[in-house]
MILUMLUM-590689 format. One record per atom (N, C-alpha, C): residue number from 0; residue in three letters; atom name; z, x, y. Coordinates in steps of 0.1 Angstrom, whole numbers. Atoms other than C-alpha are relative to their C-alpha. Layout:
{NUM ALA CA {Z X Y}};
...
end
This chain:
{0 MET N {8 -1 -12}};
{0 MET CA {-31 32 -312}};
{0 MET C {-2 15 3}};
{1 SER N {3 -14 -2}};
{1 SER CA {-48 66 -309}};
{1 SER C {-5 2 15}};
{2 ASN N {4 -1 -14}};
{2 ASN CA {-62 59 -274}};
{2 ASN C {12 1 9}};
{3 PRO N {-12 -1 -9}};
{3 PRO CA {-37 72 -248}};
{3 PRO C {1 -11 10}};
{4 LYS N {-1 11 -10}};
{4 LYS CA {-47 45 -223}};
{4 LYS C {6 -12 -6}};
{5 ALA N {-5 12 7}};
{5 ALA CA {-41 18 -248}};
{5 ALA C {15 1 -4}};
{6 ARG N {-14 -2 3}};
{6 ARG CA {-8 33 -259}};
{6 ARG C {9 -1 12}};
{7 ALA N {-7 1 -12}};
{7 ALA CA {4 36 -223}};
{7 ALA C {1 -15 4}};
{8 ALA N {0 14 -4}};
{8 ALA CA {-7 0 -216}};
{8 ALA C {10 -8 -8}};
{9 ALA N {-10 8 8}};
{9 ALA CA {15 -13 -244}};
{9 ALA C {14 3 5}};
{10 LEU N {-14 -3 -5}};
{10 LEU CA {45 5 -229}};
{10 LEU C {3 -4 14}};
{11 ASN N {-2 3 -14}};
{11 ASN CA {39 -4 -193}};
{11 ASN C {1 -15 2}};
{12 ALA N {-3 14 -1}};
{12 ALA CA {54 -39 -195}};
{12 ALA C {6 -3 14}};
{13 SER N {-6 2 -13}};
{13 SER CA {70 -34 -161}};
{13 SER C {-3 12 9}};
{14 PRO N {2 -12 -9}};
{14 PRO CA {67 -11 -130}};
{14 PRO C {9 11 -4}};
{15 GLU N {-10 -10 4}};
{15 GLU CA {98 7 -142}};
{15 GLU C {-5 8 -12}};
{16 ASP N {6 -7 11}};
{16 ASP CA {80 15 -175}};
{16 ASP C {-11 9 4}};
{17 ALA N {11 -8 -5}};
{17 ALA CA {50 28 -156}};
{17 ALA C {6 13 7}};
{18 GLU N {-6 -12 -7}};
{18 GLU CA {73 50 -134}};
{18 GLU C {6 10 -10}};
{19 ALA N {-5 -8 10}};
{19 ALA CA {91 63 -164}};
{19 ALA C {-11 9 -7}};
{20 GLN N {11 -8 6}};
{20 GLN CA {58 73 -181}};
{20 GLN C {-6 10 10}};
{21 PHE N {5 -9 -10}};
{21 PHE CA {46 89 -149}};
{21 PHE C {9 13 1}};
{22 TYR N {-9 -12 -2}};
{22 TYR CA {77 112 -144}};
{22 TYR C {1 7 -13}};
{23 GLU N {0 -7 13}};
{23 GLU CA {78 120 -182}};
{23 GLU C {-12 9 -1}};
{24 ALA N {12 -8 1}};
{24 ALA CA {42 131 -180}};
{24 ALA C {0 12 9}};
{25 VAL N {-1 -12 -9}};
{25 VAL CA {48 153 -150}};
{25 VAL C {10 10 -5}};
{26 ARG N {-10 -10 5}};
{26 ARG CA {79 169 -166}};
{26 ARG C {-6 7 -12}};
{27 ASP N {6 -6 12}};
{27 ASP CA {58 175 -198}};
{27 ASP C {-13 7 3}};
{28 GLY N {13 -6 -3}};
{28 GLY CA {27 187 -179}};
{28 GLY C {-12 -6 -8}};
{29 ASP N {10 7 9}};
{29 ASP CA {7 161 -199}};
{29 ASP C {-10 -8 9}};
{30 LEU N {10 6 -9}};
{30 LEU CA {-24 153 -179}};
{30 LEU C {-6 -14 -5}};
{31 GLU N {6 13 6}};
{31 GLU CA {-38 126 -203}};
{31 GLU C {10 -11 1}};
{32 ARG N {-11 11 -1}};
{32 ARG CA {-5 107 -204}};
{32 ARG C {2 -4 14}};
{33 LEU N {-2 3 -14}};
{33 LEU CA {-2 110 -166}};
{33 LEU C {-11 -9 5}};
{34 MET N {11 8 -5}};
{34 MET CA {-37 96 -160}};
{34 MET C {0 -14 -7}};
{35 ALA N {-1 13 7}};
{35 ALA CA {-30 68 -185}};
{35 ALA C {8 -10 8}};
{36 VAL N {-9 8 -8}};
{36 VAL CA {-4 55 -160}};
{36 VAL C {-8 -5 12}};
{37 TRP N {8 3 -12}};
{37 TRP CA {-30 54 -131}};
{37 TRP C {-10 -11 -3}};
{38 ALA N {10 10 1}};
{38 ALA CA {-52 24 -125}};
{38 ALA C {-14 7 0}};
{39 ASP N {13 -6 0}};
{39 ASP CA {-89 30 -130}};
{39 ASP C {-8 -3 13}};
{40 ASP N {6 5 -12}};
{40 ASP CA {-96 16 -95}};
{40 ASP C {-5 12 8}};
{41 ASP N {5 -11 -8}};
{41 ASP CA {-118 38 -72}};
{41 ASP C {8 2 12}};
{42 ASP N {-8 -2 -12}};
{42 ASP CA {-93 33 -44}};
{42 ASP C {14 4 -2}};
{43 VAL N {-13 -6 2}};
{43 VAL CA {-62 48 -60}};
{43 VAL C {2 12 9}};
{44 VAL N {-3 -10 -10}};
{44 VAL CA {-45 72 -36}};
{44 VAL C {12 9 -5}};
{45 CYS N {-11 -9 3}};
{45 CYS CA {-23 103 -41}};
{45 CYS C {0 10 11}};
{46 VAL N {-2 -11 -10}};
{46 VAL CA {-8 126 -15}};
{46 VAL C {12 8 -4}};
{47 HIS N {-11 -8 4}};
{47 HIS CA {13 155 -25}};
{47 HIS C {5 7 13}};
{48 PRO N {-6 -6 -12}};
{48 PRO CA {37 172 0}};
{48 PRO C {-9 10 7}};
{49 GLY N {8 -10 -8}};
{49 GLY CA {17 189 27}};
{49 GLY C {-15 0 -4}};
{50 GLY N {14 0 4}};
{50 GLY CA {-16 180 10}};
{50 GLY C {-9 -10 6}};
{51 ALA N {10 10 -4}};
{51 ALA CA {-47 160 16}};
{51 ALA C {1 -13 -8}};
{52 ARG N {0 13 8}};
{52 ARG CA {-52 124 6}};
{52 ARG C {-11 1 -10}};
{53 MET N {9 1 10}};
{53 MET CA {-69 122 -27}};
{53 MET C {-3 -14 -4}};
{54 VAL N {4 14 3}};
{54 VAL CA {-89 90 -34}};
{54 VAL C {-8 0 -12}};
{55 GLY N {7 2 13}};
{55 GLY CA {-101 79 -68}};
{55 GLY C {6 8 -11}};
{56 PRO N {-6 -7 12}};
{56 PRO CA {-91 88 -103}};
{56 PRO C {-4 14 -3}};
{57 GLN N {4 -13 3}};
{57 GLN CA {-112 119 -105}};
{57 GLN C {7 10 10}};
{58 ALA N {-7 -9 -10}};
{58 ALA CA {-96 134 -73}};
{58 ALA C {14 1 -4}};
{59 VAL N {-15 -1 5}};
{59 VAL CA {-61 125 -86}};
{59 VAL C {1 9 -12}};
{60 ARG N {0 -8 13}};
{60 ARG CA {-69 140 -120}};
{60 ARG C {-2 15 4}};
{61 ALA N {2 -15 -3}};
{61 ALA CA {-82 173 -104}};
{61 ALA C {12 6 7}};
{62 ALA N {-12 -5 -7}};
{62 ALA CA {-51 176 -82}};
{62 ALA C {11 3 -10}};
{63 PHE N {-10 -2 10}};
{63 PHE CA {-27 172 -111}};
{63 PHE C {-4 11 -10}};
{64 GLU N {4 -11 9}};
{64 GLU CA {-48 195 -133}};
{64 GLU C {3 13 6}};
{65 ALA N {-3 -13 -8}};
{65 ALA CA {-44 222 -106}};
{65 ALA C {15 3 -1}};
{66 ILE N {-14 -2 0}};
{66 ILE CA {-7 216 -105}};
{66 ILE C {5 4 -14}};
{67 PHE N {-4 -3 14}};
{67 PHE CA {-3 217 -143}};
{67 PHE C {-5 13 -5}};
{68 ALA N {4 -14 3}};
{68 ALA CA {-22 250 -144}};
{68 ALA C {11 10 1}};
{69 ASN N {-11 -9 -2}};
{69 ASN CA {10 265 -132}};
{69 ASN C {12 -5 -8}};
{70 GLY N {-10 5 8}};
{70 GLY CA {31 245 -157}};
{70 GLY C {5 -13 4}};
{71 SER N {-5 14 -3}};
{71 SER CA {51 213 -157}};
{71 SER C {10 1 12}};
{72 ILE N {-10 1 -12}};
{72 ILE CA {75 202 -129}};
{72 ILE C {13 -7 -5}};
{73 ALA N {-13 6 4}};
{73 ALA CA {112 196 -136}};
{73 ALA C {4 -10 11}};
{74 VAL N {-3 10 -10}};
{74 VAL CA {113 164 -115}};
{74 VAL C {7 -12 -6}};
{75 GLN N {-8 11 4}};
{75 GLN CA {137 135 -118}};
{75 GLN C {1 -10 12}};
{76 PRO N {-2 10 -10}};
{76 PRO CA {135 102 -98}};
{76 PRO C {14 -4 1}};
{77 GLU N {-14 4 -2}};
{77 GLU CA {168 93 -82}};
{77 GLU C {0 -9 12}};
{78 HIS N {-2 9 -11}};
{78 HIS CA {181 67 -57}};
{78 HIS C {-13 -9 3}};
{79 VAL N {12 8 -1}};
{79 VAL CA {152 44 -64}};
{79 VAL C {3 -14 7}};
{80 LYS N {0 13 -6}};
{80 LYS CA {147 14 -41}};
{80 LYS C {-12 -7 -3}};
{81 ARG N {11 7 5}};
{81 ARG CA {125 -13 -54}};
{81 ARG C {-3 -13 8}};
{82 ILE N {4 12 -6}};
{82 ILE CA {105 -41 -38}};
{82 ILE C {-11 -5 -10}};
{83 HIS N {10 6 9}};
{83 HIS CA {87 -64 -63}};
{83 HIS C {-5 -13 6}};
{84 ALA N {5 12 -5}};
{84 ALA CA {64 -92 -52}};
{84 ALA C {-13 -4 -8}};
{85 MET N {11 4 8}};
{85 MET CA {41 -111 -75}};
{85 MET C {-6 11 -8}};
{86 GLY N {6 -10 9}};
{86 GLY CA {17 -86 -90}};
{86 GLY C {0 14 5}};
{87 SER N {-1 -14 -5}};
{87 SER CA {28 -55 -71}};
{87 SER C {14 4 1}};
{88 ALA N {-14 -5 -1}};
{88 ALA CA {58 -33 -68}};
{88 ALA C {-1 13 8}};
{89 VAL N {-1 -12 -8}};
{89 VAL CA {67 -6 -43}};
{89 VAL C {14 7 -3}};
{90 HIS N {-12 -7 3}};
{90 HIS CA {93 20 -53}};
{90 HIS C {1 12 10}};
{91 SER N {-4 -12 -9}};
{91 SER CA {109 44 -27}};
{91 SER C {9 8 -9}};
{92 VAL N {-7 -9 10}};
{92 VAL CA {121 74 -47}};
{92 VAL C {4 13 7}};
{93 LEU N {-3 -14 -3}};
{93 LEU CA {140 106 -40}};
{93 LEU C {-3 8 -13}};
{94 GLU N {3 -8 12}};
{94 GLU CA {125 131 -64}};
{94 GLU C {8 13 1}};
{95 ARG N {-7 -13 1}};
{95 ARG CA {149 159 -74}};
{95 ARG C {-8 9 -8}};
{96 ILE N {8 -10 6}};
{96 ILE CA {131 190 -83}};
{96 ILE C {8 12 -2}};
{97 ASP N {-9 -11 4}};
{97 ASP CA {150 217 -102}};
{97 ASP C {-9 12 -3}};
{98 VAL N {7 -12 2}};
{98 VAL CA {136 253 -100}};
{98 VAL C {9 11 -2}};
{99 VAL N {-7 -12 2}};
{99 VAL CA {148 287 -110}};
{99 VAL C {-6 11 9}};
{100 THR N {5 -11 -9}};
{100 THR CA {144 314 -83}};
{100 THR C {7 13 -4}};
{101 VAL N {-7 -12 2}};
{101 VAL CA {155 350 -82}};
{101 VAL C {14 -1 4}};
{102 GLU N {-14 2 -4}};
{102 GLU CA {186 338 -65}};
{102 GLU C {8 -9 -10}};
{103 GLY N {-6 9 10}};
{103 GLY CA {193 314 -94}};
{103 GLY C {-6 -14 1}};
{104 PRO N {5 14 0}};
{104 PRO CA {188 277 -100}};
{104 PRO C {2 -6 14}};
{105 ARG N {0 7 -13}};
{105 ARG CA {179 256 -69}};
{105 ARG C {-5 -14 -2}};
{106 THR N {5 14 1}};
{106 THR CA {173 219 -63}};
{106 THR C {-6 -2 14}};
{107 GLY N {7 5 -12}};
{107 GLY CA {148 206 -38}};
{107 GLY C {-3 -14 -1}};
{108 TRP N {2 15 0}};
{108 TRP CA {139 171 -28}};
{108 TRP C {-14 -3 6}};
{109 CYS N {11 6 -6}};
{109 CYS CA {108 151 -21}};
{109 CYS C {3 -15 2}};
{110 VAL N {-1 15 -2}};
{110 VAL CA {107 116 -7}};
{110 VAL C {-14 -5 -4}};
{111 ALA N {12 5 5}};
{111 ALA CA {81 96 -25}};
{111 ALA C {-1 -15 0}};
{112 THR N {2 15 2}};
{112 THR CA {66 61 -25}};
{112 THR C {-10 -1 -11}};
{113 ASN N {8 2 11}};
{113 ASN CA {51 49 -57}};
{113 ASN C {-4 -15 0}};
{114 VAL N {4 14 0}};
{114 VAL CA {30 17 -57}};
{114 VAL C {-7 -4 -13}};
{115 TYR N {5 5 13}};
{115 TYR CA {22 -3 -89}};
{115 TYR C {-6 -13 2}};
{116 ALA N {6 13 1}};
{116 ALA CA {-1 -32 -96}};
{116 ALA C {-1 -5 -14}};
{117 LYS N {1 6 13}};
{117 LYS CA {-1 -56 -125}};
{117 LYS C {-15 -2 -3}};
{118 THR N {14 1 3}};
{118 THR CA {-35 -53 -142}};
{118 THR C {-1 -6 -14}};
{119 SER N {2 5 13}};
{119 SER CA {-50 -66 -174}};
{119 SER C {5 10 -11}};
{120 GLU N {-5 -11 10}};
{120 GLU CA {-38 -33 -191}};
{120 GLU C {15 2 2}};
{121 GLY N {-14 -2 -2}};
{121 GLY CA {-2 -37 -179}};
{121 GLY C {2 6 14}};
{122 TRP N {-2 -6 -13}};
{122 TRP CA {14 -21 -148}};
{122 TRP C {-6 13 1}};
{123 ARG N {6 -13 -3}};
{123 ARG CA {-5 8 -133}};
{123 ARG C {3 5 14}};
{124 MET N {-2 -6 -13}};
{124 MET CA {1 32 -105}};
{124 MET C {-13 -1 8}};
{125 VAL N {11 0 -8}};
{125 VAL CA {-22 27 -76}};
{125 VAL C {1 9 12}};
{126 ALA N {-2 -9 -11}};
{126 ALA CA {-6 50 -50}};
{126 ALA C {13 8 -3}};
{127 HIS N {-12 -9 0}};
{127 HIS CA {18 80 -50}};
{127 HIS C {-1 9 12}};
{128 HIS N {0 -8 -12}};
{128 HIS CA {27 96 -17}};
{128 HIS C {14 7 1}};
{129 ALA N {-13 -8 0}};
{129 ALA CA {53 124 -16}};
{129 ALA C {0 9 12}};
{130 SER N {-2 -9 -12}};
{130 SER CA {67 143 14}};
{130 SER C {12 9 -3}};
{131 PRO N {-11 -9 2}};
{131 PRO CA {90 173 15}};
{131 PRO C {13 -7 5}};
{132 GLY N {-13 4 -4}};
{132 GLY CA {127 164 17}};
{132 GLY C {8 12 5}};
{133 ALA N {-9 -11 -4}};
{133 ALA CA {156 185 30}};
{133 ALA C {4 8 -12}};
{134 PRO N {-3 -9 11}};
{134 PRO CA {162 215 7}};
{134 PRO C {15 -1 -3}};
{135 ASP N {-13 0 5}};
{135 ASP CA {194 214 -13}};
{135 ASP C {10 -11 4}};
{136 GLU N {-8 12 -4}};
{136 GLU CA {206 180 0}};
{136 GLU C {-8 -12 -2}};
{137 ILE N {7 13 2}};
{137 ILE CA {197 144 -6}};
{137 ILE C {-4 -5 14}};
{138 PRO N {5 4 -13}};
{138 PRO CA {174 134 22}};
{138 PRO C {-1 -15 2}};
{139 GLU N {-1 14 -2}};
{139 GLU CA {185 99 29}};
{139 GLU C {9 -4 11}};
{140 ILE N {-9 6 -10}};
{140 ILE CA {198 80 58}};
{140 ILE C {0 -15 -3}};
{141 ALA N {-1 14 3}};
{141 ALA CA {211 45 51}};
{141 ALA C {7 -7 11}};
{142 ASP N {-7 8 -10}};
{142 ASP CA {222 17 74}};
{142 ASP C {14 -2 -5}};
{143 THR N {-14 3 3}};
{143 THR CA {259 14 74}};
{143 THR C {5 -10 9}};
{144 PRO N {-5 11 -9}};
{144 PRO CA {276 -17 87}};
{144 PRO C {10 6 9}};
{145 SER N {-10 -5 -10}};
{145 SER CA {296 -12 119}};
{145 SER C {13 -7 -3}};
{146 VAL N {-12 8 3}};
{146 VAL CA {321 -38 107}};
{146 VAL C {1 -2 -15}};
{147 LEU N {-2 3 14}};
{147 LEU CA {335 -40 72}};
{147 LEU C {7 -13 -2}};
{148 HIS N {-6 13 3}};
{148 HIS CA {344 -74 58}};
{148 HIS C {7 0 -13}};
end
């Protein structure tokens, strides 16, 4: 399979496969592989931290092309919470982003929601929305039971 879209479709047998492909492509700065994860629907949506809402595959492509012009991003999804229902899946993800600064290595966090839909080509991303998290700490608040049993 020389077509990147077809190769990705064969690998995206689950939302988890699509998510793995997405983050690998971001880490590699591979625009073609990244776009192969996205659905071809005109209503796909992407929001980067502090950015505008990009709608449609061309807008998403242009945004990632601009990001990759500065190189790849050392991002790793962690603490994934999944909701799957019929032909869709929503993943709430804490993205750990490792960077090297003049002060040395630092870790930053983004809070992201990734939405996937099951299509005739396998699972595809239809939305990615990321917001800045707390620097240098995991930005998560979880319900804790008041009584332990």
